[in-house]
N, C-alpha and C positions, 0 to 999 in steps of 0.2 A: 718774238722772244718774251715779251711781257705776258702775253696770253698763256705761254707754257709755264711760266712762274705762278700766275694765278691758278692755272689748273692742278699744277703740283701741290700748292698750298691747299687747295680745296680737297684734293685726294688725301692728303696728310690728315686734315681735320675729319675727314669721313672715317679713315681707317683707324685712327687714334683718337679715342674720345674717352672722357671721364666726367662723371658729375656726382655731387654730393647732395644728398638730401638731409635736412635735420628734421629727425622724426618726432622728437619730443625732448623738452626740458623736464627735469624732475626734482623734487625736493628730497625724497627719499626713496630709494629702490633697493630691493633685495630679493634673490632667489633662495635665500636660506630661511629656515624656519625659526624666525626671531619674533618674540612677542613684543613688537614695537608698540609703545603707548600703554603697556600693561606694567604693573609692578612686578618685581623691582628692577626694570630694565634701567641701567645705567650706561648710556652710550657716550663714548667720548669721540672727538672728530680729530682725526690726523691732521698733520700740518703739510702734507703733500697731496697731489692729486696723481690719480693712477688712470691707466687707460687699458681697456680689454678689446679684443678684435676677434671676430669669428668670420671666416670666410669660406667662399665656395668658388670653384674653378669653373670655367666654360671653355670648352673646347669645340672648335668647329660649330658654333652656334648650339651646342648640347651642353646643357648644364650637367655637372657631374654631382650635384647636390644643391642645397640651398643653405644660406647661413643661418646659424641659430642665435636669436638674440638672447636666450638664456645662457648659453655658453659664452658669449661675449661679456655678459654681467658677471658670471661666475670667474672668468678669467681676470677681469678687473678687480673684483673683490678679493680673489686669492694672491694678488700681487702684493698685499699688505698683511702681514701676519697677524692673525687674530681677527681681521676685519669680517663683519657680517652683513654690511650694507654699505651704500654709497650715497652721498647727499650732494645737493648743489651741482647737478651734472646734467649731461646732454647725451642723447642716443642719436646717431647718424647712420644713414645708409649710403654707402659709396659702390658705384658701379664703374668699372674701367674695361675699355676694350681697346686691343691692338691687334691689328690684322686677324689671326685665326684664334687668339687666345684672350680670354677675359676673366674678370673676377667681380664678384658680388660680396660686399662685406658689411657687417655692423660693427660700429665703432661705439664703445661706451665709455665716457670720461666721468669721472667723480671724485669727491673726497672720501676716503674710507671712514667708516664708523665702526667702533669696536666696543665690546662690553669691557669696561675698564674700572678699576679702582686705582685713582691717583694718589700715589704716596710720595713724600718728599724723601729723597735719599741723603745720604750724608753730603754729597757733593752738590747741593743746591739743585740738583736736577729732578725732574719728576719721572716716576717709573710707571709703566703701564703693566697692570696685572692681567694675564691672560690664563684662562683655564682651557688647556688643549686635551681633547679626548682621543687617545690614541686609536688609530684605525688601521693603518698599515705600516707604520714605523715599528721596528723591531727592537731597537736599542736607543740608548740616551745619545749615541754619537749622531744618529740620522736626524733626531729631533734638535740637537744643538746645532747642526749644519742647517736645518731649515730655517731656525730663528736667529742664527748668527749670534749665538752666546755659547759660553763655555760648557763643556760636559760637567765640570765640577760644580758649577753654579746650580745646574738643573739637578744633580745629585743632592746639593745641600738644600735647595728650596724645597724639595719634595721628601727629604730625609730617606733616599734610596740607599739601599745596601749594596746593589749590584746595577749594571747599566742595562739590563733585559727589561723590556716592557711588555705588558700584556694588552690585548685588544680590549677596549672599553675603559681603560685605566684613565684617570684624569690626572694631568700634571700642570703644575702652576709654572708659569714662565713670567719673568719679570723683563720688560724691555724699556729701555730710556727713550724719553720723547722730548722734543725741543720746544713745542708749542702744546702748551696744557690748558689754554683759555679756550 
């Protein structure tokens, strides 16, 4: 009976396995075209960390693709509105296998950096100024939903007469931040 239990435990370990490798730690990483270190870059650090994951599936030992590190970095950066880079982070590669199905993935974690002018508001909070270049949003409602601000605020900040946007148009957005240090 004990041999059967050992054999079943060994079989489970062989059929279900997972391992994670730390690929690298980084001070600053970005896939965006940001002139870091050149003037007049004014990057501020967010108070929260973000995580981005890109994965590929493996079925019957046949990979359906491979995870893309750039996609994982992009997904992490895009989780924070206006962010252009990540700082103080880590990149991991994780592999998981269960019977006939597996996954390989890149996991990127870091603190978002964003170009910002910090301005004190009337309520003793600080506001992050973001310049958003319109690329696929068609109106102010979509932009307000993306940044979680009101349509009226966007209209006022940018002196807009209607809520239609054009591709390439630059829109200013102000977001409250907790930690401005």
